[in-house]
N, CA, C and O atoms as a Tinker XYZ file with bonds, in Angstrom:
   160  protein
     1  N     77.054000  118.976000   69.613000    73     2
     2  CA    77.803000  117.750000   69.823000    64     1     3
     3  C     79.107000  118.036000   70.567000    63     2     4     5
     4  O     79.453000  117.360000   71.535000    81     3
     5  N     79.800000  119.031000   70.098000    73     3     6
     6  CA    81.070000  119.369000   70.732000    64     5     7
     7  C     80.851000  119.788000   72.188000    63     6     8     9
     8  O     81.633000  119.435000   73.072000    81     7
     9  N     79.789000  120.536000   72.420000    73     7    10
    10  CA    79.493000  120.984000   73.773000    64     9    11
    11  C     79.249000  119.788000   74.694000    63    10    12    13
    12  O     79.764000  119.745000   75.811000    81    11
    13  N     78.469000  118.826000   74.228000    73    11    14
    14  CA    78.200000  117.632000   75.029000    64    13    15
    15  C     79.482000  116.872000   75.326000    63    14    16    17
    16  O     79.694000  116.378000   76.433000    81    15
    17  N     80.318000  116.794000   74.321000    73    15    18
    18  CA    81.585000  116.091000   74.510000    64    17    19
    19  C     82.436000  116.786000   75.562000    63    18    20    21
    20  O     83.052000  116.126000   76.399000    81    19
    21  N     82.473000  118.101000   75.523000    73    19    22
    22  CA    83.248000  118.857000   76.509000    64    21    23
    23  C     82.670000  118.655000   77.908000    63    22    24    25
    24  O     83.408000  118.495000   78.880000    81    23
    25  N     81.359000  118.665000   77.993000    73    23    26
    26  CA    80.710000  118.427000   79.286000    64    25    27
    27  C     81.076000  117.059000   79.835000    63    26    28    29
    28  O     81.392000  116.906000   81.015000    81    27
    29  N     81.027000  116.067000   78.953000    73    27    30
    30  CA    81.321000  114.703000   79.349000    64    29    31
    31  C     82.753000  114.577000   79.846000    63    30    32    33
    32  O     82.997000  113.982000   80.896000    81    31
    33  N     83.688000  115.127000   79.108000    73    31    34
    34  CA    85.095000  115.027000   79.511000    64    33    35
    35  C     85.327000  115.777000   80.817000    63    34    36    37
    36  O     86.139000  115.357000   81.642000    81    35
    37  N     84.612000  116.891000   81.006000    73    35    38
    38  CA    84.734000  117.633000   82.255000    64    37    39
    39  C     84.256000  116.784000   83.431000    63    38    40    41
    40  O     84.908000  116.729000   84.474000    81    39
    41  N     83.123000  116.132000   83.254000    73    39    42
    42  CA    82.588000  115.271000   84.306000    64    41    43
    43  C     83.548000  114.136000   84.604000    63    42    44    45
    44  O     83.770000  113.777000   85.760000    81    43
    45  N     84.114000  113.579000   83.543000    73    43    46
    46  CA    85.051000  112.482000   83.722000    64    45    47
    47  C     86.284000  112.946000   84.490000    63    46    48    49
    48  O     86.789000  112.235000   85.359000    81    47
    49  N     86.759000  114.132000   84.165000    73    47    50
    50  CA    87.915000  114.687000   84.881000    64    49    51
    51  C     87.596000  114.856000   86.355000    63    50    52    53
    52  O     88.415000  114.529000   87.214000    81    51
    53  N     86.426000  115.359000   86.647000    73    51    54
    54  CA    86.011000  115.542000   88.034000    64    53    55
    55  C     85.977000  114.205000   88.762000    63    54    56    57
    56  O     86.459000  114.085000   89.888000    81    55
    57  N     85.398000  113.200000   88.103000    73    55    58
    58  CA    85.304000  111.869000   88.704000    64    57    59
    59  C     86.700000  111.309000   88.947000    63    58    60    61
    60  O     86.974000  110.684000   89.971000    81    59
    61  N     87.571000  111.553000   87.973000    73    59    62
    62  CA    88.942000  111.052000   88.081000    64    61    63
    63  C     89.680000  111.725000   89.232000    63    62    64    65
    64  O     90.537000  111.119000   89.876000    81    63
    65  N     89.338000  112.978000   89.478000    73    63    66
    66  CA    89.951000  113.700000   90.612000    64    65    67
    67  C     89.433000  113.146000   91.941000    63    66    68    69
    68  O     90.176000  113.057000   92.918000    81    67
    69  N     88.177000  112.784000   91.963000    73    67    70
    70  CA    87.571000  112.322000   93.209000    64    69    71
    71  C     87.884000  110.872000   93.524000    63    70    72    73
    72  O     87.865000  110.462000   94.684000    81    71
    73  N     88.173000  110.094000   92.481000    73    71    74
    74  CA    88.377000  108.662000   92.674000    64    73    75
    75  C     89.446000  108.325000   93.718000    63    74    76    77
    76  O     89.187000  107.491000   94.585000    81    75
    77  N     90.642000  108.938000   93.674000    73    75    78
    78  CA    91.661000  108.628000   94.686000    64    77    79
    79  C     91.171000  108.900000   96.105000    63    78    80    81
    80  O     91.505000  108.180000   97.047000    81    79
    81  N     90.377000  109.949000   96.232000    73    79    82
    82  CA    89.829000  110.278000   97.550000    64    81    83
    83  C     88.897000  109.167000   98.038000    63    82    84    85
    84  O     88.961000  108.754000   99.195000    81    83
    85  N     88.039000  108.696000   97.149000    73    83    86
    86  CA    87.116000  107.617000   97.493000    64    85    87
    87  C     87.885000  106.355000   97.848000    63    86    88    89
    88  O     87.539000  105.640000   98.788000    81    87
    89  N     88.929000  106.099000   97.083000    73    87    90
    90  CA    89.762000  104.935000   97.342000    64    89    91
    91  C     90.412000  105.048000   98.718000    63    90    92    93
    92  O     90.483000  104.075000   99.468000    81    91
    93  N     90.871000  106.219000   99.025000    73    91    94
    94  CA    91.477000  106.494000  100.326000    64    93    95
    95  C     90.504000  106.205000  101.453000    63    94    96    97
    96  O     90.850000  105.547000  102.435000    81    95
    97  N     89.292000  106.698000  101.305000    73    95    98
    98  CA    88.261000  106.506000  102.322000    64    97    99
    99  C     87.959000  105.023000  102.482000    63    98   100   101
   100  O     87.836000  104.515000  103.597000    81    99
   101  N     87.842000  104.333000  101.341000    73    99   102
   102  CA    87.550000  102.903000  101.379000    64   101   103
   103  C     88.642000  102.140000  102.123000    63   102   104   105
   104  O     88.357000  101.274000  102.950000    81   103
   105  N     89.880000  102.470000  101.821000    73   103   106
   106  CA    91.013000  101.802000  102.468000    64   105   107
   107  C     91.044000  102.132000  103.967000    63   106   108   109
   108  O     91.354000  101.272000  104.791000    81   107
   109  N     90.725000  103.367000  104.303000    73   107   110
   110  CA    90.719000  103.774000  105.699000    64   109   111
   111  C     89.623000  103.038000  106.483000    63   110   112   113
   112  O     89.811000  102.662000  107.640000    81   111
   113  N     88.480000  102.845000  105.826000    73   111   114
   114  CA    87.364000  102.207000  106.508000    64   113   115
   115  C     87.509000  100.689000  106.586000    63   114   116   117
   116  O     86.965000  100.056000  107.491000    81   115
   117  N     88.241000  100.109000  105.637000    73   115   118
   118  CA    88.331000   98.649000  105.594000    64   117   119
   119  C     89.776000   98.151000  105.545000    63   118   120   121
   120  O     90.128000   97.405000  104.632000    81   119
   121  N     90.608000   98.535000  106.486000    73   119   122
   122  CA    92.015000   98.129000  106.421000    64   121   123
   123  C     92.189000   96.612000  106.483000    63   122   124   125
   124  O     93.041000   96.044000  105.801000    81   123
   125  N     91.376000   95.976000  107.304000    73   123   126
   126  CA    91.499000   94.527000  107.451000    64   125   127
   127  C     91.113000   93.811000  106.156000    63   126   128   129
   128  O     91.813000   92.910000  105.695000    81   127
   129  N     89.997000   94.226000  105.589000    73   127   130
   130  CA    89.526000   93.610000  104.367000    64   129   131
   131  C     90.538000   93.815000  103.235000    63   130   132   133
   132  O     90.793000   92.904000  102.446000    81   131
   133  N     91.101000   95.003000  103.166000    73   131   134
   134  CA    92.099000   95.297000  102.132000    64   133   135
   135  C     93.321000   94.407000  102.296000    63   134   136   137
   136  O     93.807000   93.829000  101.324000    81   135
   137  N     93.812000   94.297000  103.508000    73   135   138
   138  CA    95.015000   93.488000  103.745000    64   137   139
   139  C     94.732000   92.013000  103.466000    63   138   140   141
   140  O     95.591000   91.306000  102.939000    81   139
   141  N     93.531000   91.546000  103.816000    73   139   142
   142  CA    93.157000   90.166000  103.501000    64   141   143
   143  C     93.134000   89.949000  102.000000    63   142   144   145
   144  O     93.592000   88.926000  101.492000    81   143
   145  N     92.592000   90.934000  101.305000    73   143   146
   146  CA    92.516000   90.842000   99.853000    64   145   147
   147  C     93.909000   90.821000   99.237000    63   146   148   149
   148  O     94.178000   90.066000   98.303000    81   147
   149  N     94.787000   91.657000   99.769000    73   147   150
   150  CA    96.148000   91.734000   99.234000    64   149   151
   151  C     96.937000   90.473000   99.546000    63   150   152   153
   152  O     97.796000   90.070000   98.762000    81   151
   153  N     96.659000   89.852000  100.675000    73   151   154
   154  CA    97.413000   88.667000  101.083000    64   153   155
   155  C     96.953000   87.398000  100.367000    63   154   156   157
   156  O     97.719000   86.445000  100.229000    81   155
   157  N     95.700000   87.392000   99.914000    73   155   158
   158  CA    95.172000   86.186000   99.276000    64   157   159
   159  C     95.621000   86.055000   97.833000    63   158   160
   160  O     95.260000   85.090000   97.160000    81   159
């Protein structure tokens, strides 16, 4: 059980590290859509 929990938290940490990068890419690819969303 403990091992699974450690694995899960490790995966979550990895995802959390990658998330800002994905967000960056999304913003870079859709600047117009983002600005429209922010303005509305």
